[in-house]
N, C-alpha and C positions, 0 to 999 in steps of 0.2 A: 288472819289465821285460816279462815275457811278457804280462801283462795289458794294459799300455800298447800293446804292439805289436798285440794283438788288437783293442783299441778303435780304434786308428788305422786298421787295415785295414777295419774295418766302416764307419768314417766316410767313407773314400775311396770305398768301394763305394756307400754311400748317396748321396754327392754326385754320383757318376757316374750313378746311377739317376735322381736328381731332374733333373739337367741334360738327360739324354737325353729324358726324358718331357716336359720343358718345351719342348724344341726341337720335338718331334713335335706338341705341343699348339699352339704358336705357328704352325707350318707349316699345321696344319689350319685355325686361325682365319684365317690369311692367305689361305688358299685358299677357305675357307667362312665368310664373315662371318656368315651366318645361324646358324652353330653357336654363336658367342659370344652372339648375341642370345637364342638358345634357353636357354643357360646362365643368362644374366641374368634372363630371365623366370621360369625355374624358381626361382632364388634369391628373387626378389621375391614369387613366389607363396607360398612357405613362410614368408616373414617376416611376423610378426604385429605389429599396432599396439601401442605401449606403453600407450595409453589406449583401452580398449574398454568396452563396456557392463558387462562382468564385472569389470573392474579399476578402474572409476571409484569415487568416493566413493558408497557405497550410500545415504547419507542424501539425496543430491541426487535420486535416483530416487524418493524418497518425497514430494518437494515437488510440490504442486499449487497452481495459482493460477487459479481459475475465471474471474476477471474478464478475463483475456486467454487463455483456454483454447481448446478445440476449436471452440466456437461462433464465437468471434472470428476464428480462423484460417480457418474456412470463409467467414465474411463477407468477408474480404480476397480470397479466391479468387473469390467471386461478383462483387465490384467489378471485378476484372480481366476476368471474363467479360463483364460489361456493357460495359466499355470496348472489348472486342474485337468487340462487335456481337451478342452472344448475346441471344436473345429470352427474356425473363422476364415473369412476371405483374406486375412492378413495374419502375420506372425507376431506383431508387436504393436503396442500403442505408442504413437509419437506425440508427445505433449508439446505442442507448439502454442500453448495457451498462455504461457507465463514467461517473464523475463528472468529465468533462472539459468544464468550462463553456464555454471559448472555442471548442472544437471544435463545440459545440452552438449557437454563434451569440451567446453573451453577449459584450458589448463590454467591453474593458479600461477600467479607471479612468484617465482622462486624466492626472491628476496623477502617478500611479505611473509611467506611461510617459514623461512629460516628465522626471522625475528620472533615470530609467534612461537615457534618451537623452543627457542632459547628462553623466552619469557615463561612458557609453561613448564619447562624443565631446566632450571638455572644451572644444574650440574653440567650441562652441555657447554657452558661457558669455559670450562676448564680444558676442553679438548681442542683439537685443531681441525675439526670437520667443517667449521663455519667461518666465513670471511670476517675480517676485523670490523668492517663497517656495520655488519649485522649485529655483531657482539656489542659494539659501542651503543647502538640504538636500544638494544635489549637492556643493557645495564642502566641506561638513562631512564627508561620506563620503569624498571624494577625499583630503582632508587626512589621514584615518586610514589610507589605503592606502599601501603601499610605492611610492615613486616617484610618488605621486599618481595611480595607475592601478588600475582594478579588474581589470586583467590580472595584478596581482601576487598572490602568496600572501598570506593573512592568518594571524593566529594560529590555532592549531588549534581553540581554543575559540570562535573567531569574533572579528570586529572589536570592540574594546573599546567604542567609542561606540555601536555597534549593541546590544550587550548591555546597556549602560546604558539605552538607550531602551526595550528590551524589559522591563527591570526596572521602569521608570517606568510603562509601559503596564499591567503586571500589578498594580502597586500601586494605580493608579487604578481598574482593573477591579474589584478586590477591596475597594474602600472604604477604602483607606489601610493595609492590612496590609503591613508592610515586605517588600521583595523585594531580595535581594542579587545584584548583577550577577555575582558569582563563582559563583553557583548556576545561572547561565544557560549553556547550551551550544547554539550555533547548529548547524544540521544540514542535510543534503541532503533537505529535506522532513521530515515527521514520521516517515516509514517508516524512514529510516536511523537515527534516534535510537532508535526502538523496538527495532530489531534490536541496536543497540549495548548497550542495557540488558539485553536477554535474554542476550547473550553473557556479561555479567558475572554473571548469575544461575545459569547452567547449570553444574552440576558433579555429581560422584558417579557411582556405577555401581549397576546392579541396583535393589534396593528403595530405595537412597539416591539414585537419580537425581532431579534436580530436576523437579518437577511445576509446571506453570503453569496457573492457572484462566482459561479464556476463555469468553465467552458463546457460546451457540448459539441462533440464527444468529450468525456472527461474520464480520468482514472477513478474507478468507483470507490476508492478510499474516501473521497470527498463526500459523495452522496451518502455513503454509509455512516460516516462520522456525523454529518449534519442531521441525519435521521435519528441517530442515537442520542444526540444532544437536544433534539427537539427544535432545531433552528430551521429557518426558511431557506430553501434552495432556490437561488435566482439563476436561471439558465440563460447564458448568452451563447449564440451559435457561431462556430467557426465557419468560414466560407470555403466549402468544399470545392467550388468551381475555381477558386484561386489558391489552390494548394493549401487549404485549411488555414488561410490567413486570418488575422484578427483585425476587425474594423471597429474603430471607436464609435461610429454611429450605431452599431449593433449593441455595444456596451450601454450607450445612452438609452436606446429603446428598451432594453431589459431593465435598466434602473428605473426609468419612469413608470413602467408597468408595475414593478415590484413595490414602489412607494405607496401604492393604493392599499396594500395589505400587510406590509412589514416595514422594518427600519433597516435599509441596506447599510452595512457597516464595513464590509470587507470585500476585497476583490482578489480572487485566486488566479494566478497565471501559471501554466505549465510550459516551460521552454528549456530544451526542445520538447515537443509535444508527445504526450502519451494519451491515447493510442495512435494519434494522427501523424507523428513523425515530422511535423513542420519545425523550422527554425525561424524565430522571429527576427526581423530586421531591426537595426538600431533605431530607425525612424519610428517603427511600430512601438518599440519600448518607450521612447520619448513621449509618444502620444498617450500611451497607457499611464505613464507617470503624471502627465498633465491632467488627465481625466481624474485620476485618484486624488490629486491635489484639489481640483475644482469641486469635486463632489464629497470631499472630506472622508475618503475611504482608507481603511487600513489595507496595505498591500502585502500579499503573500506570494513569493516567487519560488516555485518548485523548480529547482535547477539541477536535479539529480542526474540528468543525461548531458551535462555540459561538455564532456569530452567526446560524446558520440555525435559528431557532425561530419557528414559525408559529402553532401552535394556541393558541386563547384559553385563558388560565389556566395556560399553560406558561411556565416561565422557566428560563434557564440559571443554574446555581449551580456555580461552580468547586469542585473537590475541595479545593483549597488554602484557599479562603475558609471553607468549612464546617469544615475541619479546625482552623483557627485559632480559629474562633468556638466550637468545642467545648471550648476551654480547654487548659492545659498538659498535662493528663493524656494528651491525644492529640497536640497540636501539638508536644510535645517528644520524642515517641517514635516515632510512626508514620512509617515510611519511605515517601515518596511521590515519584513523578516524574510530571509532567504534560507533555503534548505539544500543540503547535499548529503550524499550517502556513499558508502563503500560497496553497495550492492550492484552498481551498474558500471558504466564506462568500460574500461579495459580490465577492471578488477574483478567484477562479478562475484564478490564475496558476500552473497546474500545471507548465508547462515550465521555470520558473525554479528549481524545486526549493529553495525557501526554507522553513525551519522552525526550531523551537527546542524545547528541553526545559528544565524547571526541576526541580532535584533538592532535596528537603527531607529533612533528618535523615539524609543519607548518611554513613556512616562515613568520617572524613577519610582513612584509608589507602586505602579503596576509591575515593574521589574522585580520589586521585592516579593510581590505576590507570585510572580512566575517562578522565582527561586524557591518559594515555599511549596508551590505545586509540584515541581520536579523532585523536591526532597521527599515527598510522600512515597515515591517509588524507590527511594534510597539512592540508586545510582544506575546509569546505563551499564550494560555488561562490560566488565573491564577488558576482557580479550578483544571485544569490539573496539574499545577505545585505543588499545595498543595497535590494532590493525589500522585504524584511522590515522594514527600518528605516522606510521611509515608510508601511508598513501600520500599524506601532505608533506612528508619529509623523506623523499626517496633518495637513492644514491645520487651523488653529485659527480660531475666529471672529475676524474682522477682517483675516485674511490674504487676499491676492488670489485664491487658488484655493478658498477655503472654500465659496462659494456653488455653484460647479460640483461640488465634491467631495461635498457633502451630498446631492446627487441620487442617490448610491449607494443610499440607502434605497429608491428605487423598484425596484432590482434585487431586494431582499429581499421587497418587496411583491408583485412579479410571481411570485416563487417561491412565496410563500404562497398566491396564487390558484391556481397550478398544482398545488400539493399538495392543495388542497381539490377541484379539478376531477378529479384522478386518483382520489381516494378515491370521489367521487360516481359517476363513470362505472363503475368496476370493480364497485361494489356493486349496479349494476343488471343485471349479467350473471349468469344462473343458473350456478352452479358456480364462481364467483369471489367471494371475500370479502377485503376490504382494510381493515385497521386505519387509523385516522387517521394521516396523515403529520404528526406533531407537529413534526419538525425534520429536519435533514440534507437530503439531495437525492434520496431514493429512496423508492419504494413496494415493499413485499414481500408481494404478495397471495398468498393460498392458493388453489390450484386443485384441483378435484375431477376425477380422471381415470377414465375407464371401465376396467373390468377387462381388456378386450381390449387396450387401449392399453398397460396395464401389462405384460401378458404379452408383447406384441410387442416392447416395449422390452427386456425381460429376454432374449428370444431374440437380440436384437442386441447384448447385453452392455452396454446403456446404462441409466443411471438413468432412471426414467419421465419426470421433468421435463426431463432432457436431451433425451430423445426428442421431447418436446413442443416445446421451444425450437428444436430443429434443424428440425423441420417448419415451425414458425412462420417461421423465417428463409428457408427454401427457398420458401415459398408467398407470403410478404408482404414480404420484405426487411428485416424488423425484427429487430434483434440484441439479445437479452436474455440474462441469465445465469440458469441453473437454480438453484433453491434448494439442490440437493444440493451445489453448490460452496461454500455458506456453512455447511452443517450445518442439520439440521432434525429434529424428532421422527420416529421411525420411523412410516411409514405416511402421512405428510403430504407434500405437494408444493407448491412455491412457485416464483416467479421474482422476480428483482430488476429493476426498471426505474427509470432515472433520470427525474426530473421536469424536466430541464434543457432539452429541445427548446423552441424558440419556441412560444408558445401555439397558433398556427394548426397547426403541425406536430404538436404534442402531441395535439391533438384528432384529427388523422388517425391517429396511432399508436394512440390509445385505441380508436377506432372499428374499426381493422383487427384489433387484438387481440380485441375483442369479437366481430367476425364470425368470426374464425378459431376462437375457442374454441367457438362454437356449432357451426361446421362440423365441427371435430375431435370434439366430443362425439357428434354425430350419426353420424359415420363409424364410430366405434368402439363405439357403444352396442349 
């Protein structure tokens, strides 16, 4: 009882104390509104963000993507400055940093856009403005969509009839080697499919952490995705002295070195190459497949530039075709996934984000997990799926649109001419050497930089070729990507430039780069 009385007295005293001070505080606030504001500001000042640079996912901070990095960000600022009336030694920024065909002036394929227009606005099917073969494809796609609309979700793996058309396309491309639509996964461009497969592959800790072999130079999607996933990047070098060829002895060197600190599980190949533009020979592909089989590696074949082959004597060979032609010893065992996209080739439809991957010899239980993983994102963009369908199922001989469609070959011919022009001009410039652009959409010339320029770049905390490309942008308005963003051998410097600008503009770009390099070399020599 005594204890209860004591506690009760203390509670009454505390209540009186709290009430009194509350009244005093309220009176002060009533009289002095600024006091409350000061208290609020003090509280807000000491409150920290939940998500800060120190508390965020550390892997994200390691991600770099040079294709849209600091050079491009500065290019955007310069464009705004020009619009605001700023005086520059040039009137426009020429973005030769990225393989964005339509942004560079390439015209879309009429048939593709007709089908997409019909799918987007089905009422057009009632008119006579569009050819019957375009209408037939649009009807087929719409019938496969929920509610007859491309605004509906599709199956996570992609619309079934589109996957069937992709399988038929692959089978025709590979000379009749069977292709099962169940092995086809439609995707948001090839990039999304590549990242999805890497997610399946990455596991382990420490020395057991997954290692993935990627070419150097490489397309920075790979290094960025591996950094994001916390995987180990295993670099193998392409041979610049031999037109960026791939030597299996270099693969083995990189593998043996990596086994000391990680568990190599996958090998990525880009063919035709990005940024290097080489086209691998059939013999090279066979050697790579044997290497993957011997070392028990999962093979990833990035083949998005398969239609972009220009050099005489070069030919695209799909990894799947070569794999199956090597016989059951390989075709029944080697795990392969290949990627393709609507963004490149003669289509250049980057914005629609259409693509696919085909999986070969994937463990059935893993395939279930893959289907589950893609279902988390619901489905790829349905307009992109519709576009992919007409890419793999174009007008056939005898159909109304065939004669117009077949003119697409002129796009590839023009690209071939620009590839040759780029190589020719760069190789006339002292201090620039450029391998033949055998395929894809880029040149990757090597540049010699004076020692003073290298030192000044280091003082600024920049890679020397970043320093070079930034000065090029500021003085000429030409936006390129430094080779350091793709990887390169120590002590060498490069830049990547797309061959996509119209021929007249490409000539201007090449001449400006030529003049700049001569001036830059003289300034820092």
